[in-house]
C-alpha positions as CSV (number, residue, x, y, z in Angstrom):
1,X,25.8,-21.5,16.1
2,X,24.6,-17.9,15.8
3,X,21.0,-17.2,15.3
4,X,19.5,-14.0,14.0
5,X,17.8,-11.3,16.1
6,X,14.5,-11.4,14.3
7,X,13.1,-7.9,14.1
8,X,9.8,-9.3,15.4
9,X,11.4,-10.5,18.6
10,X,13.6,-7.5,18.8
11,X,10.3,-5.5,19.1
12,X,8.5,-7.8,21.4
13,X,11.1,-9.3,23.6
14,X,13.6,-6.4,23.8
15,X,16.0,-8.0,21.4
16,X,16.0,-11.4,22.9
17,X,18.1,-13.7,20.6
18,X,15.9,-16.5,19.3
19,X,16.9,-19.8,18.0
20,X,15.0,-20.0,14.8
21,X,16.0,-23.6,14.5
22,X,13.8,-24.4,17.5
23,X,10.8,-23.9,15.3
24,X,11.6,-26.8,13.1
25,X,11.2,-30.5,13.7
26,X,7.6,-30.4,15.1
27,X,6.3,-27.1,13.7
28,X,7.8,-26.2,10.4
29,X,6.2,-28.9,8.2
30,X,2.8,-28.0,9.6
31,X,3.0,-24.3,9.3
32,X,4.3,-24.5,5.8
33,X,1.4,-26.6,4.7
34,X,-1.4,-25.1,6.9
35,X,-3.1,-21.9,5.7
36,X,-3.3,-19.0,8.1
37,X,-6.2,-19.2,10.4
38,X,-9.0,-16.6,9.6
39,X,-9.8,-14.7,12.8
40,X,-11.9,-11.7,13.8
41,X,-9.1,-10.7,16.2
42,X,-6.4,-10.7,13.5
43,X,-5.9,-7.0,13.7
44,X,-4.8,-7.3,17.3
45,X,-2.2,-10.0,16.5
46,X,1.5,-9.4,16.5
47,X,2.4,-7.7,13.2
48,X,5.9,-7.2,11.9
49,X,5.8,-5.1,8.8
50,X,3.4,-2.8,6.9
51,X,3.6,-1.1,3.5
52,X,1.5,0.6,0.8
53,X,0.0,-1.1,-2.3
54,X,-1.2,2.0,-4.1
55,X,-3.9,3.5,-1.8
56,X,-4.2,0.2,0.0
57,X,-2.3,-0.6,3.2
58,X,-1.0,-4.2,3.7
59,X,0.4,-5.5,7.0
60,X,2.0,-8.9,7.8
61,X,2.9,-10.8,11.0
62,X,2.8,-13.9,13.1
63,X,1.1,-17.2,12.0
64,X,0.9,-16.0,8.4
65,X,-1.6,-13.2,9.1
66,X,-1.9,-10.6,6.4
67,X,-4.3,-7.7,6.7
68,X,-5.3,-5.0,4.2
69,X,-7.1,-1.7,4.6
70,X,-8.8,0.5,1.9
71,X,-9.8,3.3,4.3
72,X,-6.4,4.5,5.5
73,X,-6.2,2.0,8.3
74,X,-9.6,2.6,9.9
75,X,-10.8,-1.0,9.2
76,X,-9.1,-4.1,8.1
77,X,-9.8,-7.3,6.2
78,X,-7.7,-10.5,6.4
79,X,-6.1,-12.0,3.3
80,X,-6.1,-15.6,2.3
81,X,-2.6,-17.0,2.9
82,X,-1.4,-20.6,2.2
83,X,1.0,-20.8,5.2
84,X,0.9,-20.0,8.9
85,X,4.6,-19.1,9.5
86,X,5.6,-15.7,10.9
87,X,6.0,-13.2,8.1
88,X,8.8,-10.6,8.5
89,X,8.6,-8.2,5.5
90,X,6.4,-7.2,2.6
91,X,7.0,-5.1,-0.5
92,X,4.9,-4.0,-3.5
93,X,6.8,-2.6,-6.5
94,X,3.5,-1.9,-8.2
95,X,0.0,-1.8,-6.5
96,X,-1.3,-5.2,-7.7
97,X,1.9,-7.3,-7.3
98,X,3.7,-7.8,-4.0
99,X,5.9,-10.3,-2.1
100,X,6.1,-11.2,1.5
101,X,8.9,-13.3,3.2
102,X,9.4,-14.8,6.6
103,X,10.5,-17.7,8.8
104,X,11.1,-21.2,7.4
105,X,12.5,-19.6,4.3
106,X,9.0,-18.7,3.0
107,X,8.3,-16.4,0.0
108,X,4.7,-15.7,-1.0
109,X,3.3,-13.6,-3.8
110,X,0.1,-11.7,-4.6
111,X,-1.3,-10.4,-7.9
112,X,-4.5,-8.8,-6.5
113,X,-3.0,-6.2,-4.1
114,X,-2.7,-8.5,-1.2
115,X,-6.1,-10.2,-1.0
116,X,-4.9,-13.7,-1.9
117,X,-1.4,-15.1,-1.8
118,X,0.5,-18.1,-3.3
119,X,3.7,-19.8,-2.2
120,X,6.8,-19.3,-4.4
121,X,9.6,-20.7,-2.3
122,X,10.2,-22.3,1.1
123,X,13.3,-23.0,3.2
124,X,13.8,-26.6,2.0
125,X,13.7,-25.5,-1.6
126,X,16.0,-22.6,-0.9
127,X,18.5,-24.9,0.8
128,X,18.4,-27.3,-2.1
129,X,19.0,-24.4,-4.6
130,X,22.1,-23.4,-2.7
131,X,23.4,-27.0,-2.6
132,X,22.8,-27.5,-6.3
133,X,24.6,-24.3,-7.2
134,X,27.7,-25.2,-5.2
135,X,27.7,-28.7,-6.5
136,X,27.5,-27.4,-10.1
137,X,30.4,-25.1,-9.3
138,X,32.5,-28.1,-8.2
139,X,32.1,-29.7,-11.6
140,X,33.6,-26.7,-13.5
141,X,36.3,-25.5,-11.1
142,X,39.6,-27.3,-11.7
143,X,41.7,-28.4,-8.8
144,X,41.0,-29.4,-5.3
145,X,39.8,-26.2,-3.6
146,X,39.5,-26.2,0.2
147,X,37.3,-23.2,0.0
148,X,34.9,-25.0,-2.3
149,X,34.9,-28.0,0.0
150,X,33.9,-25.7,2.8
151,X,31.1,-24.2,0.7
152,X,29.8,-27.7,-0.2
153,X,29.8,-28.8,3.5
154,X,28.0,-25.6,4.5
155,X,25.4,-26.1,1.7
156,X,24.9,-29.8,2.8
157,X,24.4,-28.6,6.4
158,X,21.8,-26.1,5.1
159,X,19.9,-28.9,3.4
160,X,20.2,-31.1,6.6
161,X,18.8,-28.3,8.8
162,X,15.6,-28.2,6.8
163,X,13.3,-25.2,6.6
164,X,14.6,-23.3,9.6
165,X,16.4,-20.2,8.2
166,X,14.3,-17.0,8.0
167,X,14.2,-14.4,5.3
168,X,14.2,-10.9,6.8
169,X,13.6,-8.5,4.0
170,X,12.4,-8.4,0.4
171,X,12.9,-5.7,-2.3
172,X,11.7,-5.6,-5.9
173,X,12.8,-2.9,-8.4
174,X,9.9,-3.8,-10.7
175,X,7.4,-6.6,-11.1
176,X,10.1,-9.0,-12.3
177,X,13.4,-8.2,-10.7
178,X,13.9,-8.6,-7.0
179,X,16.0,-9.8,-4.0
180,X,15.3,-11.6,-0.8
181,X,17.8,-11.6,2.1
182,X,18.0,-13.3,5.5
183,X,20.1,-15.1,8.1
184,X,23.6,-16.3,7.5
185,X,24.1,-14.2,4.3
186,X,21.1,-15.9,2.6
187,X,20.3,-13.9,-0.5
188,X,18.4,-14.9,-3.6
189,X,17.6,-13.1,-6.9
190,X,14.8,-13.4,-9.4
191,X,14.4,-11.9,-12.8
192,X,11.1,-13.5,-13.6
193,X,8.8,-12.3,-10.8
194,X,9.7,-15.2,-8.5
195,X,8.9,-18.0,-10.9
196,X,12.6,-19.1,-10.4
197,X,15.2,-18.0,-7.8
198,X,18.9,-18.0,-8.0
199,X,21.2,-18.2,-4.9
200,X,23.2,-15.0,-4.8
201,X,25.7,-15.6,-1.9
202,X,28.7,-15.7,-4.2
203,X,27.9,-12.2,-5.4
204,X,28.1,-10.7,-1.9
205,X,31.4,-10.0,-0.1
206,X,30.3,-11.3,3.3
207,X,32.8,-14.0,4.2
208,X,31.7,-14.2,7.8
209,X,28.1,-15.0,6.7
210,X,26.6,-12.1,8.7
211,X,22.8,-11.9,8.8
212,X,21.3,-9.5,6.3
213,X,18.3,-7.5,7.7
214,X,17.6,-5.0,5.0
215,X,17.9,-4.3,1.3
216,X,16.8,-1.1,-0.5
217,X,17.6,0.9,-3.6
218,X,18.9,4.4,-3.3
219,X,19.2,6.2,-6.6
220,X,20.7,3.6,-9.0
221,X,22.5,1.6,-6.3
222,X,21.4,-1.2,-4.1
223,X,22.3,-1.3,-0.4
224,X,22.4,-4.1,2.2
225,X,22.4,-3.7,6.0
226,X,23.0,-6.3,8.6
227,X,24.6,-7.4,11.9
228,X,27.9,-6.3,13.3
229,X,27.8,-3.1,11.3
230,X,27.6,-4.8,7.9
231,X,26.8,-2.3,5.1
232,X,27.3,-3.4,1.5
233,X,26.3,-1.8,-1.8
234,X,26.1,-2.6,-5.5
235,X,26.8,-0.2,-8.4
236,X,26.2,-2.8,-11.1
237,X,22.5,-3.6,-10.7
238,X,23.1,-6.2,-8.0
239,X,25.7,-8.2,-9.9
240,X,28.1,-7.8,-6.9
241,X,27.8,-6.3,-3.5
242,X,31.0,-4.9,-1.8
243,X,31.4,-3.7,1.8
244,X,31.2,0.0,2.8
245,X,33.0,1.3,5.9
246,X,30.5,1.6,8.7
247,X,30.6,3.9,11.7
248,X,29.0,1.4,14.0
249,X,29.9,-2.2,15.0
250,X,26.4,-3.1,16.2
251,X,23.4,-4.5,14.3
252,X,21.5,-2.5,11.7
253,X,17.9,-3.6,11.5
254,X,17.2,-1.7,8.3
255,X,17.9,1.3,6.1
256,X,15.9,3.7,4.0
257,X,16.8,6.0,1.1
258,X,15.4,9.4,0.5
259,X,14.2,11.0,-2.7
260,X,17.2,13.4,-2.5
261,X,19.7,10.5,-2.5
262,X,20.4,10.3,1.2
263,X,20.7,7.1,3.2
264,X,19.7,6.4,6.8
265,X,20.8,3.3,8.6
266,X,19.1,2.3,11.9
267,X,19.4,-0.4,14.5
268,X,20.4,-1.4,18.1
269,X,20.3,1.0,21.1
270,X,18.9,4.0,19.2
271,X,21.8,4.1,16.8
272,X,21.2,5.7,13.4
273,X,23.6,7.0,10.8
274,X,23.1,9.2,7.7
275,X,25.0,9.7,4.5
276,X,24.6,12.1,1.6
277,X,27.6,10.8,-0.4
278,X,26.3,7.2,-1.1
279,X,27.9,5.7,2.0
280,X,31.4,7.1,1.5
281,X,31.0,8.7,4.9
282,X,28.5,8.5,7.8
283,X,27.4,10.8,10.5
284,X,25.5,9.8,13.6
285,X,22.0,10.9,13.9
286,X,20.6,12.4,17.1
287,X,17.6,10.0,17.5
288,X,16.7,11.0,21.1
289,X,16.4,7.4,22.1
290,X,18.7,4.7,23.5
291,X,16.2,1.9,22.5
292,X,16.5,-0.2,19.4
293,X,15.0,1.2,16.2
294,X,13.0,-1.4,14.3
295,X,11.6,0.4,11.2
296,X,11.7,3.6,9.2
297,X,9.8,5.4,6.4
298,X,10.2,8.5,4.3
299,X,7.0,10.5,4.3
300,X,5.4,12.2,1.4
301,X,6.7,15.6,2.4
302,X,10.3,14.3,2.7
303,X,10.3,13.9,6.4
304,X,11.8,10.7,7.9
305,X,10.1,8.6,10.5
306,X,11.6,5.9,12.8
307,X,9.8,3.7,15.3
308,X,11.3,1.8,18.2
309,X,10.8,-1.3,20.3
310,X,9.3,0.8,23.1
311,X,6.6,2.3,20.8
312,X,8.4,5.6,20.2
313,X,7.6,7.5,17.0
314,X,10.6,9.7,15.9
315,X,10.3,12.4,13.3
316,X,13.2,14.1,11.4
317,X,12.7,17.1,9.2
318,X,16.4,17.7,8.5
319,X,17.3,14.6,6.4
320,X,17.9,12.3,9.4
321,X,20.4,14.5,11.3
322,X,18.1,14.9,14.3
323,X,14.7,13.5,15.4
324,X,12.0,14.5,17.8
325,X,9.5,12.3,19.5
326,X,5.9,12.5,18.2
327,X,3.5,12.2,21.2
328,X,1.5,9.0,21.1
329,X,-0.8,7.3,23.6
330,X,-0.9,3.7,24.7
331,X,2.7,3.0,23.5
332,X,3.6,-0.6,22.8
333,X,6.5,-2.2,20.8
334,X,6.4,-1.1,17.2
335,X,7.9,-3.0,14.2
336,X,6.6,-1.1,11.2
337,X,5.2,2.1,9.8
338,X,3.5,3.2,6.6
339,X,1.8,6.4,5.4
340,X,-1.8,6.2,4.3
341,X,-3.2,8.1,1.4
342,X,-4.7,10.7,3.7
343,X,-1.3,11.5,5.2
344,X,-1.9,9.6,8.4
345,X,0.5,7.0,9.8
346,X,-0.3,3.3,10.2
347,X,1.7,1.6,12.9
348,X,2.1,-2.1,13.5
349,X,3.6,-4.1,16.4
350,X,2.9,-6.2,19.4
351,X,-0.7,-5.1,19.7
352,X,-1.6,-5.2,16.1
353,X,-2.5,-2.1,14.0
354,X,-3.0,1.5,15.1
355,X,-3.2,4.9,13.5
356,X,-2.0,8.4,14.3
357,X,-2.7,11.6,12.4
358,X,0.0,13.2,10.3
359,X,2.5,14.6,12.8
360,X,3.0,18.1,11.3
361,X,-0.7,18.8,11.1
362,X,-1.9,18.0,14.6
363,X,-0.7,19.9,17.6
364,X,-1.3,17.0,20.0
365,X,-1.5,13.8,17.9
366,X,-2.8,10.9,19.7
367,X,-2.7,7.2,18.9
368,X,-6.1,5.8,18.0
369,X,-6.3,2.0,18.4
370,X,-8.1,0.2,15.6
371,X,-7.5,-3.3,16.7
372,X,-10.4,-5.7,16.3
373,X,-12.2,-3.7,13.5
374,X,-11.9,-6.3,10.8
């Protein structure tokens, strides 16, 4: 059985393939029921993703740790989180309301800009939703369909496996409508702010069940990125996702869209590709690195920023066609980047949180560790 390359372990263990199922029998029930441990050292823990919630910065990571900063990343406080599973992604469509996802199929939600969180979904519930949906389909489809039998068997296996499949990204278009994606083509949709979730696999043309690592909106279209060069898009508000021809057969760990309608895919071995025609064609970016790119962000001035598993910070000022390395000190594996309200960059990764000044305003920007100030 294939297991996904979690972006966390891609960052920390140089893309070592983890068996997510190994974190099941003994650990999953506990971590799903046990709140995240409050710690004065939380800001030096392994963190996987970071984003903005208005002027606040919110970061998520291992053991359910969520941190937030109201002073542009200088100091951090730890949020109250009901689970202690590794969290892989976080998104805020509006400053007060946000969602985070992670291992064991967890989905948690905040309505106070990330200070407190509640659980909305876990892997066991998600598996049961998939099984119930397939079973309902068998009642209305006439005839003895082999394809349907295979779907039902796969759904039954999903239930039997328990809460062992990770979600790897989350995106909300507004405070009610959103998607979560993950391993083995797992994708769910909500139209009521996560009160209920619908399995959405049947709406995605992904017959091989490739892992989905990223979902973003570019203009009025939605895009998915995943393993083995998988790129899909939807022109109908997410009702269906169809494949786009990709220029790369390796894994994409994510994608970002620009305010000008451009798209940038990034992933293994320093590979990144950009498009200005909504994915009809792709051109390879000159990233200047051969190491895997784990996260990206469009900055306020339209520049594009990528970070790598080796701690590189890569800046593009030509729409993603080429990148230059931003000098940083004390490099360590990075897995996420956000821009603070003062223009500075907040980085997260294997050594927790750090901060660098805005690249285009400092001649010799240096990385300033802020770990431990919580």
